[in-house]
N, C-alpha and C positions, 0 to 999 in steps of 0.2 A: 444508565444503560445496563444491559443484562450481563450476567456472567457467561463467559464462553469456555468452552472446552479446550483452551489453550493456556499455556503457561502465563502468569502475570508479568507485567513489566512496568517500569516507573513511567507512568502516564503523565504527559504535560498538558494540562487543560488551560483554556484561556477564554477570552470573550466576555460575554455578559450573560446573565440568567436567560435573556431572550434570545441571544444569539451565541451559544457556546461553541468554542472551537477546541481542536485537538492538534497537537504538533505532529507534523509528518516529517520524519527524519530523511526521507528520500527527497522531498521537495524543499526542504529546509524552511518551512513556514507552517504557520498555523492555518488550518482549513476548517470549514464548517463541520461540526460534529453531528453526523448523521448516523443511523444504525449501520449503513453500509461502511462508512469511514471508520466506525468503531471496530468492526470485524477486519477491515483492511490493515489498520495499524497494528492489531494484535497479530495478525497473520505475518505481516512483514517482519515484526520483531521476532516471531517464532522462527522464521526462515533465517535471519541473521544470527540471533543469540543462541538458538538451539540446534539448527541444522548446518550452520557454518557457511552459508552463502555470503559472499562479499556484498555489502550494501552498494558498491560502485557497479555491480552488474545488475541490479534491480532498479526499476523505474515505475512510477505510478502515473495513471492517466496518459497512456501512450497512444499515439495516432499510428495505425498501421495501414499499409497499402498492400492489398492482396488482389493481384490482378488489376482490375480497374475500380475495385471497391475500396472505399476509404472507411476503416473501422476504428473504433477506440477500445482499448483494453484497459481493465482496471489496474492490472500490474503485469509487468513482463520481466522474466528473469532471462538474461542473456548469457551466452558463453563467452569465453575470453576473446573471440572474434567479433564480439557484439552482434551475433546472430540470435534471434529469439529461440529459446529452448523450452520455456514455459510461459503460457499465457494464462493468467488468472482472472477469473470473474467472480465477484462477491455478490451474493444475494441475501 
């Protein structure tokens, strides 16, 4: 994967050469290593380790209902009342 303009962290990789995986600390499991997932994991660690956001207030792959629309956000940061404060999309 490519180098990102984010601080490094101790990456946990797994899987096989054909199907690599990366550990998602918010979902507590290994997920498919895609370019989007590479960016997501780096950014989540940046928010937790360097910006001080509690991991308990972050979630990945979240379904949101806005009016009658069902949407999916890549990551969501909640406030202490569990209201979404930041919706994050990775490209």
